[in-house]
LUMFI-519666 format. One record per residue: x, y, z of N, C-alpha, C, CB in turn. Coordinates in steps of 0.05 Angstrom, whole numbers, plus 5000, padded with zeros to 4 digits. Each point is the difference from the previous one (the first is absolute). Glycine has a CB too. Layout:
// residues N
XYZXYZXYZXYZ/...
This chain:
// residues 596
501749765000498350245000501850255000496349755025/503150444957501650244997499650185024499749964950/502650145061499950175023499050284992503749745022/494450374993498950264993501950225010495349825003/504950404981501750225006498450225014502949894961/498550295052498850245011500550244982500549815047/498050414956500550234984502950115004495150115002/505949875023502650105006502249854984498450125046/501149624950501949844984500150064971499349645033/498750514957499950064972501750244992495449825000/505750325020501950224994498850285000502449674974/495150365036498750265001501250175022495849794982/504050485015501150195019498350005025501950284963/499349835059498650025025497550184998504449945023/495850274961497750184996497649864988503350384994/497249464986497849854987499049775019501950114954/499949775060499249795019498250105021504349774992/496150485017498250125020497250044988504050225022/495949874953497450034986498649744997501850394976/499749395018498849744998498949915027503249884963/498250175058499149925026497450145008504849915013/495150354980497550155006497749894984502850415008/497749494968497849884984499149745011501950234960/499849645057499249755012500949764984496250235020/505449804959501049784984502049845017499350254957/500449495044501849845016502249864984496249935031/503049964946502049864984499350044970500949665037/501150344946499550054971498549774987504150284999/494349784982498649804984502149874981495550255003/503949534984501949874982501050194978497749575009/500650584978500950184979501750225011495949894973/503550215051501650215012502849895007495950215019/504249554992502649885007501849964976497849785039/500950174938501649954975501050264988497349594992/501050615007500650244984501450225015496149894973/503350155052501150245015503150005000495850005028/505549784980503050015000501250064973499949685038/498850204941501050044973499750294991498949524990/498750605016499550274991501950205014495249884992/505550065033501850185014502850024988497449895041/503349904943502650014987500050184975500949545017/496750494971499750174977501449924975499550355032/501249394966501649914977498449914976503349865033/494350034971498649884977497150085001503149625000/495650354976497050024999498849755011500350314960/497249715049498849775013497149954990502850095041/496549664956497249924996499249835024500450014949/497550075064498949855022497349894992502450285033/497449454968497549874993498549925025502049834957/495950335050498549955024497350134997504149975028/493849914984497350104997499350205022498749574979/498950555018499050205019500049875028497250224964/503549955056499949905028502549885010495349934993/506950084991502649885009501950215011499349644966/499950615036501750215010501950124980499849765042/499350264933501750114978500750295005497949684969/500250485042500550285003502450055019495250104993/504949755029502350025018502549884987496949995040/502749814943502349864987501650204983497449574999/501250614986501550204985500250275015498649774957/499450285060499950265013502250045021495250004992/505349805024502050035022502850064990497249685027/503850164953502750074990500250274985500849514997/497050564990499950264986500150235020497549804962/500850185059500050205021502750025015495049935005/506249844998502649995014502250124983498549595024/501350384950502250094982499850304993500149544981/497550565014499750284991500650205021496549844969/504650395022500550235018498150234991504949865007/494750325012498350234994501150164976498750035049/499750004930500950144976500050305004498249624972/504050515020500250295003498950144975504049935030/495849934947499250144976497149934992504849994985/493749895033497149944996499549824976499050445019/502949384975499749814978499049735010503650244974/494849635011498949745008502349794999495450124982/504849735040502149795002499049724995502450305032/495049664974498949734996497250034989502749815038/496650024942497450004988498949725002501250374968/496449615043498649745003497550004984501949935047/497849894934497649984983498249785011502550164960/494949915043498049815010497649994981501550095048/497049694950497949984981497450155007501949564989/497650485037497550135008500550235020497649574993/500550615008500150225019500249915029497450284967/501049515039500049905027502849905008495149884996/506249974986502649895006502150235003498849574976/501050635006501850235002499850145027499650064950/498049995059499550135026501049825023496150254981/503349495016500949815021503049995003495949734991/505550264986502949995000501250255011499949704960/498950535032500950265010499850015031498650224956/499149715054499550005029501949815015495250114992/505349664996501949815012502850115002497149624983/503850514995502750115000500350225021500449894951/497550285051500150225020500249885028497350294969/501349495036500149885027502649865005495149954998/506449974981502549855003502550185001497749624977/502050635014502450174998501050115027498550114954/499849865066500950095027500550305000501949555009/500450535001500850285002501550104976500149945049/500349904931501550094976498450224986502149544995/499350664996498750234987499849954970501850325036/496449494958499549944972497050054995503749654999/495750484979497250064993499049794980500750495008/496849424997498849794983497350114991502449625025/496950344950497450104989498849794981501650485004/495749504997498549824982498950184978498849675037/501650244938499150154976498449814983504150305000/493349754997498349824985497650154987501349635032/497550234948497750124986497650025018501749814958/496650405037497750045017500650205022498449544990/504150535015500850205019500550264986502149645030/497450594983500350264987502850044990496450185029/503949894945502650044988501550245013498349804957/500250415050501250245011501549945026496450274979/502349575038501249935026502549834996495550025022/504549804958502349844994502350174990497049614990/502450584993502150184989501350165022497550034957/500950075062501150155023501849825017496050315000/503149455004501549815017502749944987495749805017/504350154957502549944986501950244999497549674973/501450575025501750245000501450045026497050214967/501749725055501250025027502349805004495650165018/504449634966502149805002499149745014503250375000/497249414986499349735011502349814995495150084991/505649775030502249814997499049734988502250215040/495449704968498949754991497250054989502849735033/496850204941497350024988498949734996501350434977/496249535032498549754995497750074982501449795045/498350084932497950094982499149784980501750455005/496049614983499049824979501350084973495649945025/504849874957501650064975498850234983501349525001/496150494996498850204983500550285010496549684987/503150375039500450265011503050085002495749935026/506049874979502950065000500950094972500749665037/498350204942500750084973498950284993500049514987/497750555024498950274996501950225010495349815004/505850145021501850195012502750014985497849935044/503149854946502450004984499650164975501349555017/496450424969499450154976499850305006497649604982/501450475041499750295008502750125008495449905015/506549934992502650105010499950065029500950184956/497049735058499750065029501249785017495850244990/505249544998501249795016502849954989495649785009/506450315006502849994992501249745011500450504998/500349324984501149745009503049984994495549794992/505850435003502849994991501949905022499050384970/500149645056501749915022499049755013501250475008/497249374976498749765011502149795007495950104972/503849795052501849795009498649735001502550345027/494949664978498549755001497450024983501849915047/497649884938497549974986498849735007501550304962/496049715048498749755010497449964984502050055046/497649724943497549924988498649815019501750064952/496250025061498649845020497549884986501750285039/497849464965497849864987500250034970497050085040/505449864949500550044971498149844982504850085012/494549684996498249844984497250124999502749595011/496550535011497350135000500050254982499249825046/503050334954500250244983499949914971502750245034/498549534960499849894973497149934993504849825004/493950045014497249924996498150244996500949595027/499750634986498350244999500750184976499649985050/502349944933500550144976501950245002495649864987/506150145034501950225005502749964987497650095042/502649714941502749934990501350224984498549534998/500050624986501150224984501150225018496949894963/501550195057500950215019502549915015495350155005/504849605003502349905015502550014983497049705026/502750214949502450004982500950294995498549574979/499750615017500750294997501650105024495950074971/503149865053501350095024502849885002495550055023/504749694971502649875002502050124980497749585014/501450524963501750124981500950285007497849724966/500850415053500550285007501750035026495750124977/504949665036501550025025503049944995495949865026/505850244992502949964996500849705001500750455021/501549484965500949735000501249935027501050034951/500350175062501349955026497950015023504350204982/494449585021498049975022499849715007497450414984/501449535038499549725007497049954996503849995033/495649804952497249944993499049755014500750224955/496949805056498849775015497349944987502450125043/497149644951497449924988498849785018501650124953/496049945057498649805016497549904985501750225043/498049524955497849894985499249735012501550234958/495949725043499149745011500549774980496550245027/503349834947500549804979502050124981495349815004/505850024978502050094981499249934972503549955035/494450194954499349954972502250094981495150055012/504849864963502150064981500550304996499049574978/498950595023500350294996501650125022495650014976/504049905049501650105022502949924997496049985030/504549784961502749914995501450164978498649545014/499850544966501250174978500850275011497149764966/501250365051500750265012502549975017495150135001/505149665014502449965017502549984983497249775034/502650074944502349964982500850264987498649534992/499550645000500550244985501150235018496449874968/502450165056500650235016501649955026495850184982/504549575026501349945025502749884997495649935019/505149974958502749894996500549775018501650454986/500649575029500849795019498450035026504749984980/493549835025498450025024500049745016497150344976/502149685049499849775017497049945005504550105022/494749654976497249925004499849875028499349934950/498950185066499349885026497149925000503550295024/496049464982497349884997499349875027500649934950/497050145060499049875024499249714992498350445020/502749374995499449724993497049945002504649875016/494649924969497149935000498949955028500749804955/500950105063498949945027499350255015502749585001/498450654989499550265013497750154987504750015014/494249884964498050154985497450045015502149834959/497049975055497650045016500549935029497249894960/501750265057500649975029498949745011499950505004/501849385014499149765013497750065020504649804995/495150465011497950085019497350034986503550235028/496549744946497550024985498849734994501650434979/496149515031498649754994498750034972499249905050/501349924932499050024973498049784995504250224984/493349855011497949804995498450074976499849905050/498749914939498250064978497349875005503950034968/494050095020497349895001499149944972499050265042/499949514954498749934975497250125000502749574995/496750604985497550145001499050064971501350205045/496149794951498950094975500250304997496849615000/503550494976500350284995497850165013502449904957/495150005040497750155011499850005030497649874958/504049965055499949985030502350155013497849564995/503950574990502450135011499350215020502449914958/495650265036499450225019499049895026499050304961/499249505038499049895025502349885016495649904978/506349975008502349885014501750225014500049624967/500350605019501550235011498750105026501550124954/495949915045498550105024500349815023496850234970/503149515025500349815022502850015012496649714978/505450335006502850015010500350255018501749764959/497250475032500150245016498449965026500550284958/497249605040498349965024501349825021496050074971/505449735020501149805018502450105015498349644969/503050575021502450115013499250215020502749914959/498650085064499450195021500850294992500749645034/501750394953500950264992501149984972501050145047/497449874933500949984972501050274991496749644990/505850374999501250244990501749924976500050235046/498949814930501549894977499350134973500149585025/501350314955499750094972498749774984504050325004/494049754980498749814982500950074972496049935031/505449894956501150054973498149904979504749985018/494650194963498449924977501650064974495750105025/503549764953501550034976499350254984500249514998/497350585003499250234984498750225018499349704961/500750555029498850215015497049975002503750304985/495049574996497249945001499449825024499550054950/502149745053499749825023500550155027501549624971/500450565029500650155025497650165008504850034987/494050124993497650165006497749835010501650344966/498049445020497749825007500349895028499549894951/502950005056500449885026499850215022502949654979/498450585017499950225020497250105005504650134986/493949904992497250105003498349795016500450264957/499949495036498549795014500749995030499849744957/502850295049500950005028498750235015504349794987/495750455001498750235013497149965004503450294979/495249595001497249955003499449815023499550074951/502349755055499649815022501050115027500549634967/500550615033500750135025502949975008495549925013/506249984969502949985006501350274993500049504991/502150575024501550254995502349944980498850185046/500849904929501949934980500650244982498449535001/503850464984500750204980501049864975501150345036/498949814942500949884974502250174988495449824992/506650044996502250134986500449874973502250125044/497850044935500849904973500950244984496849615002/503950354973501150214983498350244995502649654980/494850335022498250224995499350175024498149724964/502950205059499550155025501850255000498849585025/500150654980501550255000502150005023496150254981/506049925015502150015020499050085028503250114963/495050095037498950095026498549785014499750474982/498849385002498549775012501849785009496150114971/506049845014502049795008501250075027501049914951/499950345052501350095024498049985024503050304974/494549765021498049995022499549715008497950424983/501949404997499549715006502449885015497149974959/505350105032502449905014500250105028502349974956/497050285048500050125027498049855018501450454982/496349495007497949865015500949715007496550284977/505049605004500949725005502250005022499049884952/502950315046502250005020498950075028503250144963/494750025038498950075026497849795009501050494991/498649314992498149785005497150105001503649765024/495850474963497250084997498649814981501350485008/500249414973499049774984501849775005498050304964/501049465035501649765006500349824976498550035047/500250044930500249844976500750184977496749655017/505550304969500750154976499749814976503150315025/495349764955499749844976501650144978495349825014/506550034973501950144982500949824978501550295038/499549834940501449864979503050005008496650144964/504949695022502949975006501450274997499949524986/499750614991501550254994499250215020500149884952/497450155055499150215018501149955028495850064974/504749695033501049945027503150025003496149705005/505250344972502950035001500850255016500449774955/501550205062501050235015498550055026501450194957/496449665047498550045025501449845023495650064974/505250095046501549875022498350035025504550104979/494049695027498250005024500949775018496150214974/504549845050501049805018497749845013504050285009/496649495001498249835017497549914985501750255039/498549714934497749884986499749715009500850304960/496749635047499549735009499649814977498050185041/500949934937499349834977500750134973496449805028/504350034953500050074972498149804986504850205001/493249894985498149834987500450024969496750055039/503949734948500149994971497249944990505049865000/493450344997497349964990500149894972498250385029/503749714956500649894973502949915001496650304976/504049485012502849914998501750204984498549515003/503950555006501750184985500949884974501650205043/499549964939500849914974502349815001498450434981/503449605038502449835001500949965029501450174955/500649665048501049935027501350245013500749534985/500750645000501350235011497950195013503749964966/494150085021497950185011498849885025498950164954/500949575047499049875024501950065024497949634972/504750355023502050055020499850295010503049654980/496650545001499650285008497750035019501950144956/495949745037497550035016500449885028497249984958/503849775042500349865025502050145019498949574976/503150565012502050135015499050245016503249854966/494350235030499050235015499049935028498750204956/501149555050499349925027502349825011495050034990/505049925036502149845012502650155001497849604983/502150675020502450175000500950065029498750204956/503949865047501150115024499249835025499950454979/500249295018499449825022497149965006504250155018/494049974966497149965005499049774982499550495011/498749355001498849784985497850114981501149685038/498550184940497950084981499049764985502150454996/495749604989498849784985499550104971497849815042/503050034939499550054972498049794990504650204993/493149904997497949824991499550044970497850015046/502049774940499550014971497549864992504950034992/493350104993497649874990500849884973496950335024/502449414972500849864976497549874988504649925018/494850154957497949874985501149754985497550454995/500849394994500949764986502050064978495649795011/503950424973501750064978502650135008496050054972/504350015054502550135009501849815016497550435002/501649335002501549815017502849944989495649815015/504650164959502649944988502050235006497749724964/501350525034501750245005500950005030497750264963/500549665055500750005028502349805005495250115012/504749664975502249815004502650114990496849634995/503150524983502450134989501150215019498349914953/499950265057500850205020501349885024496350304983/502549485026501049875024502849894996495349875012/505250034964502749894995502150224997497849614977/501550605009501950224996500650155026498350054953/499650005063500450155025501449835021496050264990/504049475007501449835018498649965027504150144978/493449935023498449985025497749814997501350475012/498149395009497649835000497550165006502949615015/495450414965497450155004497949795007501450374967/497749635058498349795010497150054993503249935037/495449854957497250014994498450025027500649744957/497450435043498350035024497150014991503750255025/494549724994497150014995498950265009499749505006/498650624977498850265006498249965025500150154951/500050035068498349975024497149984993503450275026/495249554987497149974994498450205017500649514988/496850515006498350205014500049965030497150024959/502949725050499949955028502550115014497349594991/505050384996502550105011500050305003502449614980/496650524999499950305000498250105022500850004950/496849885052498150095020501149945028496249914969/505049865035501249935026502150205008499149524992/502650564988502150205005498850275008503049764968/494850325018498750255006498750005027499250064951/499749715057498849985027502150045022496649684982/505750195014502250035019501050295002501449524990/498750614987500950284999498050185014502449914957/495150045038497950175013500149975030497149954959/503249795050500149955029502450145013497649564993/504750434993502450125010499850305002502649634979/496150495001499650295001498150095022500950014951/497049835053498150065022501349985027496249844971/505449945033501449975026502050225005499449504995/502050584983501950225003498550265008503149784966/494650265022498450245006499050005028498650024952/500749745058499149975028502250075020496849654985/505650275008502350065018500550305000502049554990/497850584987500650294998497950175014502449914957/495150005042497850175010498549875023499650194955/501749635060498749855021498850185022503149624990/498250605017499050175022499150274990503149765030/496550274944499250264990497050035000504150014972/495050235027497150064999499650204978499349915050/499350004929499550184977497249934989505050044989/494450084988497349964989499449714993500350464982/501849395011499649724993499449835026503150054960/498250025062499549875025497150055009504850045013/494350214983497350075007497949854983501650455014/499049524960498249854982499949715008501050324963/501349575044500149725009498449955025504549954979/495750235040498549985025497050014995503950215025/495449974957497150034993498949754987500750494994/500949394989499149754987499849775020502250154958/499649835060500049795020497650035019505049974998/494150285007497750055017497449924987502550375022/497549654951497649944985499849704993500150464981/502149405020499949714992501249835022500350134952/498649635052501149825020502049814988495650035025/504949994949501849814986502450154988496149704989/506150335027502450144990501349874976500850165046/498949574951501249864977498750104974501049605029/496350424972498650094976500750294993496249695012/504350475008500850284995502750014985497550155041/504449704969502750004988499849884972502249965045/496249824952499749874974498850194980499549565022/498650604987498750204982501950214990495749925025/506050174994502150204992501949884980499650225045/501349534960501949874982498749954972502249785040/495350144961498549954975499850264984497449645022/502150584992499750264986502750094987496450125033/505849814981502650104991501449824981500450225043/499349514960501749824985498449794984503450075035/494149974960498449794986501149954972496050135027/504850084959501049974972502549845000497950434987/504049625032502549875001499749705007502150435014/495949505001499849735010497849844985501650155044/497349964935497949874985501249844977496750375012/503149374988501249834980499050064972500649655034/496950444964498850054973501350234986495749815017/505850364998501350234987502749924987497850295034/503049464968502549914988499449844975502350005046/499250064933499649854975501549735001499550444975/499549375011501349744999502550014983495649775006/506550105003502549974984500249714992502350395023/497749564951500149724990502949905001496050084970/504449695041502749895001500849874973499549935050/503050114942500949874976502649855006497950364971/502649445014502449845003501650014974497849695034/504750384968501750024977501949765000499750505000/501049414976501949784998502850115004496949744969/504650125048502850095005502049834985498550165045/500549654939501849834985498749974972501749765041/499650084942499149964973501750154980495449955018/503750064957501650124979498450204984502749584998/498850594988498950204982501149984973499450315039/499049724941500949994972500650284990497449584992/505050464997500850274990500250004970502550075042/496650154946500250054971502650164995494949994995/506749934986502450134992499850104971502849725033/497650544963499550124973502349964981497150335022/504149434977502049934981499849704995503150375015/497749554960499849724993502149924980495150025008/504349784976502049894981501050214980497749555004/500550634988500950214982502150185012495549994979/504750015048502150155014502349825008496550325017/503749454970502149805006499949915029502950224965/494749775046499649905027499749704999497850435014/503549435005499649725005499349965030503349874963/495949905044499349945028502550065018496649654986/505750275004502550045016500650305003501749564983/498150594995500750295002498050155017502249974955/495349955045498050135016500649965030496549944964/504149815043500749945028502550155008498049554996/504050464986502650155006499550295004502549664974/495750465010499450285002498850065028499250034950/498849815058498750055026501949965023495649864980/505949935019501849945023502350205001498949524996/501950604982502250195000499150285011502149764961/495450305036499050265008498650005027499550114952/499949665059498649975026501649825018495550084978/503549895047501249825019498849725000501150395028/497349554951498549754999501649794985495650255001/504949515011501549794987498349874978502649925042/498849974938498749884977498249775007503850144973/496849725048498449765007497250075009504149785013/495450494992497350085008498350084976501950165044/499249844932498550064976499149744987502650434993/494949574998498949754990498250064976500249795046/499250004938498150014978500650234981496549795029/506050234962500850214981498949934973504250115027/494350074961498949964973500850234982496149745018/505250204960501050214981498349994975504749975019/494050254973498550024975501450214983495749875023/503250184953501450184981500550285012497849744963/500150385049500250285008499950045030497950124957/501649675058499950035029500549735013496750384996/503549625030500649755015498450005026504649984979/495449795034498849975026501949865018495449994981/504550075045501649865020498449995026504450154979/495749645035498649965025502050025023496449714978/502950465042501850045023498549985026502950304972/498449655050498650005026498750275005503349675018/494550324996498350245005501650235011496249705008/505650245012501550215014502250124983498949785043/501950094935502250104983499050184977502649595011/494850404983498950144977500450305001496649644996/503050485028500250295002502850104995496249995032/505849874977502750094995500749994970501349835045/497849974941500549984972498650224985500549515004/496950545002498550214987501250275006495849725004/505050335021501250265007502650044986497849975045/503849824952502750034987499750074971501849675033/496350224953499750044971497750184993502049554993/497350635025497650164995500350204976499049965049/503550124944500350184978502049904980498950385030/501349364967502049884983498949894974502649905040/494950154954498849884976500050194977497249735029/501350214951499850174976498350255006500549604971/500250625016498550255003499650085029497749904957/504450045059499950065029497849865015502050444989/497049345000498049845014501449795016496750084963/501949805057501349805016500849764984497350155039/505149744966500849764987498549765011504650204991/494949815035498749775013497450105015504549765006/493350104990497650065014498749745009499350424973/498849605046498549765007498249934977500250125050/499749634944498349914978497150065006503349644988/495250494994497350085005498149775004500950424974/499349395007498349765001501749764992495750274990/505549605029501949804993498849784983502450105042/495249824964498749774986499450084971498049845043/500850404954499350094973502550054983495750205018/506249944995502550064986501449754991500450425026/499749384991501349754994498749864977501549965047/495850034953498549874978500550134974496549865032/503550414967500450144975502949964990496650345014/505349655005502849964992500449724988501450325036/497349484976500349734989498749994972500049815046/497850344951498750014974501950124979495550045022/505950184987501950134982502249814992499050445021/502049394998502149824995499149784980502050095045/495549814959499049794982500050104971497249815038/502150454959499850114973502750014986496150265015/506149725000502650004987500449774981501850235040/496849554966500349764983498450024974500749735042/497750494955498250014977500950224980496349835029/506150284975500950204980500550265013497549764965/504250415020500850265011497750195004504349934977/493850095004497850195004498449945025499850074951/499649675052498449925023501650045026497549674971/505150305027501650045023499850295010503249654984/496750544997499750285008497350055012503150144964/494949715026497450025012500049905028497949954956/503649845049500249905027501350205019500449544981/501550605008501350205018498150235006504449884981/494050204999498050215006498149905022500450184953/498949575046498349895021501350025027498049694967/504750265033501450035025500150285009502849624988/497450574994500050295007497450085012503350094964/494549795025497450085011499849915029498049964954/503449835054499949925028501250215018500249534986/501350675002501150225016498750264992504349755005/493250244985498650244993500650104972500150125048/501049714934500450084972502150224997495449884992/506750125024502050214999502049954978499450085050/500150014926501749954977502450194999496149824975/503850395040502250195000502649885010496750375006/503149425009502449875010501849914977497549855041/501350094936501549904977501750224987496449664992/502950605013501250214985502350145015495750074978/504849855047502050145016502649855000496350185029/505749964983502749885002499949745015502050465000/499149334989499849745013502249955020497949844959/504150335042502349955019499150055028503350134965/497449685052499350025029501350245012499449505003/499150655014501250225015500050264985502749675023/495950354954500150254985498750235014499949724959/498450225061498750215015500549975030496550034965/505849845041500549935028500850235018501249564983/500050655005500950225016497750165011504250024973/496150105050497950175011499950274986500549775044/497250324949499750264988499850215021497849804960/503850415039499650215020497350144994505050075005/493449965015497450134997500350305006497649575012/502550594967500450285004497350145003504249984973/495650185048497650165004500950295006497449605018/504350494964501150275003497850205000504349864978/495850325042498050215002497349905010502350224963/497649545048497549895011498950175022501549544988/496050525012498850175021498949835022498950354967/501349745057498749875023497450135006504549865018/494350055004497350105007500050295006498949565017/503350564989500150295006500650174976501449895046/499049974931500550154975502950064996495550195004/506349715013502850064997501549734998499650445025/502849574962501649764999501049945028501350094953/498949665053500949925026503150015001496049705007/
């Protein structure tokens, strides 16, 4: 077992160590222990691969704060780029709290904030600027942001900035800063576009990666519920009801889902808020303030909207919808179980999502346990216990007091000889809806198969010089799946089929999602294995009857995939569309009408 280091052993100055002690940090996180000593030497550029919640801000902030001196010429010494306004503000606040007594000025610069105030702040002089790419580029274009004396450039959540379309702004900024600087790039994942940026702008760099065992906290219990899509909301309500103090984030895939779930929660009397891309900045700040002060205890959000939100002591993360990939799952789960606090991550899984759950489980390296949704009797029993506890607590607090409620109770007791009926009547009046079984909707139980096989369609065949051997070699070379797990390989003229274990299908599909013709997936789940197989065999039989009929057979095979004849007209070489396309959204407007 690797011995844990202390902050003092990392080489930080006494001044910064005192600031750390005031913050209450006891020992460095894995990414901090890796990067801080290296950054203090100032010799190389660094890439740190770690997800949200691992202490990245302190990982780059502490050595920067320790290294920089108070600037006499009011020039910016460090620039930190963040994908969202919330993250920019959060990083800025964290740096201010970590700098201790050092006379360094830190400012957050982002879209949606008054330009005039930002201009005045920059004119007064700032040592460290934290900002969103669009607004930083605006200031560079205006000449209001002088980066000629820049010593540090940090890209925080680089993969998310790529996903949000900031790649053009980032590259412009990178081209306008001095060569003599130290560059730090933090990213949860390392897509090819991020690797290209590193190669082009970072030169010789060191990669520090948090090991898989550190990706999700051991303090986070990870479970899943098998549930029909139409029963998800009822399941969510039961989970909230069964917990004594629920305080968590509910993740949905789309903003429509976020609005629908949040509205339904409010209609049922839960205190909740919603965050997605269409929410105005003022509303976002208000909702986050309410969440941090626990005025609301449920935040419903999309992945992008929740980036940069740093809320401590979350009891739950609910995956109302399964995330797109394993990395996003790790991001979500990492928001609970922090700083020594226990947490629970719950995932709702429908029948058509089960294969993806197995893939996520394997990539994340954690056992996601199956659990049963609490039934109505459990929920009502929990509510009864809670009601009794609250009444007993109230009795202790007001046992000797005399107020209008005591007077009303005395009057009722004088009018009735049955005190039990009086108390029952009061309880009935107050809690009848909560304890009435008819107010709860039925949740149908489903059983998913955890074993078996899946048939996959491959958009290449004999015309692409594919053989059974080359297909198996292609899959085994690009994935971690051994060849012995691939079965029933069938090669036809224009496409092929292969049968794989259920839990391996998602990895294969994910690996080859953009490797086919015309940027279509090379591998997909076969739509109708039985029908496709019959048509393919028909096509093969026609080969014995002449060339024209053979072509007719192939058209029949194509119809089994929806008649997609365009596949015949594209480049047949494998990997022609394998590279990631940078998604440029230059000049994209946000909800406030300004670039972020």
